[in-house]
N, C-alpha and C positions, 0 to 999 in steps of 0.2 A: 579463552573461555572454555571450559570443560563442564559436563553434567555433574562431576564429583565436587568441583570447587567453586563453582559461579553460577548464579541464576542469570539466564539471558534477559536481556531488555526486550522492550516491544517498541516497534516503530510504526509511525504512520508517516508515509513520503508522498509528496507530490511528484509523480513520476515522469512528467513532460511528455514529449511526442519524440520520434526518433530524432529530429534535428537537436535534441537536448546535447547529442553527441559532439555537437560544433560550439557548444557555450562554454567557454573555457572556465567562468565564473561557477558555473552550475556543477560542473563535472568535477572542478576541484573540491566544492563544498562536499559533495558526495563521497569522494574520495578519502577527504579529511575525516568525515564522519565516520566512515567504516575502519580507518585507522585506529579510532579508540574503542572500537567495540570488541576487538579480538576476534578469534576464530570460532564461530560457532559449530556445533555438531552438525546442524541441517538447518535449511532455511525453508519456512512455511510463508507462502505468499498468498494473500488475497487481494484480487485485483478489481478494479471497476469494470474490467472488460470482460469478465467472465460471470454472467448470471445465469444459473441453471438449479431447478429444484426436481427432486431431492438435492441436498449438498453432494456434489460430485468431486471424486478424486482424479486428478490427472496422471499424465505418464509417470511411471514410476522407474522404467529401465532406461530404455533410449528416451532422452527428452527432446524432442523438436522444438523449434520456435513456431509461432504463428504470427505470421506478418499481417496483422489485422488492420491495415491502414491503406489507403489508396491515393493515388495522385503524387507521391514523392519521387525523388529521383532514385535511380536503380540501386546506387550504392547503400541505401538503407535497406533494401532487400537481400544484400549479400552479407549482413552482419551474422556472426556465428556465436553461438555461447554453448559450447558442449559440455553443461554441467552434469556430473553424474546423477542418476535417479536415487530415489530414497524411499524404495520399499519397507524398509523398517518403520520410517516416520508415517509412512501411508497406513501401516497396521496399527500403529498407535493411535492416529486419527480415528480410524474405524472403531477402535476399541472404546477410546473416549466417547465419541459420539454415539455409538450403539447402545452403550452402557447407560446413556441418558435418554434413550428413546427417539435419538435422531437417525432416521434411515440414511445411509451413505451408498451412493452408487459409484461405478467407476467407468472412466472415460480413458482406455489405456493409450489411445493414439492423440489425446489431448495435451499439446506442448504448451510451453510458456508464451503467453501473449506479449505485448509490448509494455504493459502496465508492469510486467515482472521482469521482463529481460534487460529493458533500457536502463534502469537504475542498478541491476545487478552488474551489468557490463563496466560500469563506473565504480562501484563499490566493492565487488570481489571479482576483479578482472582475470584472475587466474581460473575462473571457471572449475574450482575444485572441491567446492563446497557441494554437498547433495541439496538439491531443489526439489520441492513439491509445491505445486498450485493446486489449490481447491475452488470451488466455485462459491459466489454468494447464492445462496438458496433462497433469499428474500431481500428486499430493501427496507423493510420495519427495523426502525433502530434498535427496539427493545429485543428482538429476536436476534439480530446481530451481536448485540452486547452479550446476550447469554451465550451465543456460539462462542464467543472470544473466552467467556469465563470457563467454558467447558475445555477449551483448547489450553487454557493456562498451566495445568501441569507439565506440559512439554517443555516449558521454560527451565524448569528444573533438571531437564535433560540436555539442556543446552541449546534448544533449539530457538533459532531467531525467529520470532513472528513479525511478519510485516503487512500492514494494510497499505495497499498502494492504490492512490487515487489523485484527485486535484484538489486543493483548498478551495479555490473557487474555479468554476467551470461553464462557462457561457460561450462556445466557440462562436456564436453568430454575432455576439456584442463585445468580442475581445478587441483589444486596441491595437491592432496589428499595424496602423498607420504610425504610431509613435513608437515601433521597434521594441526590441528586447527590453531595454531599461527606461521606457518611456513611462510618462505619468499613466497610473492605472486609473479605469472608469472608477466613479465615484461608488458605483454600487460593489465592485470588488474590494475597494478601499474600505468600506464601510464594514461589509461583512468580515473581512480578514481583521479589522482592529476588534472587532466583537469576539471573533475566535480568539485573538490573541489574550483578551481579558478573561473570558470564561475558561479558557485552558488554564490560565495562570492561577485562576482560583480553584480548580478542581471542580467546576461545577457541572458534574455528568448530567443531572436532570436538565438543565439549559441545553447541553449539547444535543441530549437525545430528542428534544423538542424544538430543536433549531428552526424547523419550518415556521413556527410560530413566535420564537423568541428573538431570532437573528434579524438585523436590518437588511433589507434587499435579499432576502433569502430565496425569493423566487427567481430574480435575476442572476445571483449568484451560481445557483443550481436550478435549472429549469427542470431537470431532473437528477434525482439525487445519487446517482450510482457512483460519483467520483468522492462524495462525502462519506458515503456509507461504509467503506472501509475502516474508517476511524473508529466506528462503534465496535468493530471487532477487536480492534487494538485497545480501546478502553477497557472491554471486559476481560481481555487477556492480562491486561495491567494489575486487575484486581485492586484498585484504589491508588494506584501509583499517581504521582503528580507528573503532569506532561511537562516536558521542557523543550522549548524551542530550539532546533538546531540549525534550520535554514528558515530564511524569511525573504522578503522581497517579491517582486513580479516578475512574470515572463511574457510578455506581449499583454500585459495587462492583467494576468491571471495570478492570483496569490499562490506562491509555491511554499507556503507556510509546511513545514515538516517538523515533527516531534519525536522525543523519545521519552518512554515510559520506564523507569527503572523499579 
């Protein structure tokens, strides 16, 4: 994939938690997915785990990791992902957003949180593609969709835009008892089936209004930050039809992940 020959796709992926690395099925799915993407010029990530307004650009030189989780075995805190920074991409983001009247702040010490690096370790294990993470400045679906639209020109430069969340996300009601591949809770399955349908139809209006249109929306997303990166991806896709690449459940949570070309 190069800026001169091919427009980069846009992804929305369910990123899992650090133990995703121990799931042979999911890690293989992510690796197989990236194998078909080619090599992007850079990767721009919007993660559920960084909300900050105004929109903020993370580290662009040395890019550390943010171990933003608690109570896991020590080995999960030893993961490294020494990807190069993307100062040129950061400059392009500032130009695109400032030109549209969106203020951009800088957090040069802020590295990649687990919503960014956990899937990237599986998809681009060489850690040789420049990576930039930016914050979500809002959880308003329409504002995030517009943010994606403003970032869309980056695709013509070979930049892979990734919205990283989780298609259903209710940790207090997840079905841990039934294990990784167990039967999902009704609320998770109902929301996921609805999402599959409206994504397949390209019904952007329904997705933007999912809190009123989707079944079990409040159970699937008591707080919407894990669904919100999808709106950035939809905006950046500029009408491209989503194609599900990964589906199924992980401890009852829907791990549906899509590509928009």
